[in-house]
C-alpha positions, -999 to 999 in steps of 0.1 A, spaced: 48 155 -645 55 156 -682 92 163 -690 82 185 -720 65 209 -695 99 215 -678 118 224 -710 138 244 -716 155 239 -682 171 269 -666 209 267 -670 215 263 -632 190 234 -631 205 217 -661 240 220 -646 229 206 -613 213 176 -630 245 170 -650 266 172 -618 243 146 -601 243 122 -631 273 102 -619 258 98 -584 248 116 -552 266 148 -541 263 175 -516 258 212 -524 294 223 -522 305 194 -544 278 204 -570 291 240 -570 327 228 -575 317 204 -603 298 231 -622 326 256 -619 351 230 -631 330 217 -660 323 252 -672 359 264 -667 346 290 -643 321 305 -668 292 295 -645 295 298 -608 266 288 -587 264 309 -556 247 295 -525 215 314 -531 211 302 -567 222 266 -558 200 261 -528 170 280 -544 173 257 -574 177 226 -552 145 236 -533 125 239 -565 140 207 -580 130 188 -549 95 202 -551 93 192 -588 106 157 -582 138 161 -603 161 153 -574 157 137 -539 177 139 -507 197 108 -499 194 96 -464 224 72 -464 257 89 -457 289 81 -476 315 63 -456 341 90 -462 363 105 -434 358 140 -451 320 137 -447 304 164 -426 271 153 -409 256 188 -417 259 182 -454 228 171 -473 233 148 -503 211 148 -534 206 124 -563 186 123 -595 152 108 -597 140 90 -628 121 122 -638 153 142 -632 174 119 -654 147 120 -681 146 158 -679 184 160 -682 183 136 -712 156 156 -729 174 189 -723 206 174 -737 188 163 -768 172 197 -772 206 214 -769 222 190 -793 196 198 -819 202 235 -815 239 229 -820 232 208 -851 212 237 -865 239 262 -856 265 240 -873 244 237 -904 242 274 -907 279 279 -902 278 293 -867 302 268 -852 339 269 -859 351 242 -881 376 217 -866 406 207 -885 
């Protein structure tokens, strides 16, 4: 699949990819990460999260991890996910696309000046 065909990524998909960039995580950890990184502005409910995960698995953006972490807090019912190469490329392409939009907004005086 061509990454350009996936852009722009839906916000939920992009945030899930960002949450998985450091390494594998289960659904609840992804929800907490997104809420924390967006200071509560984006809260992925279970329907949105798992619907997005299902589509992302089908598109090859993420894959389920079979190996379990050796953590005492781990619950055997949890499913862990990680980025695929395509998923990382899609996240990088979307990041570049958003950076360009922000560059243009700044050039047109739409971002507050720091200082």
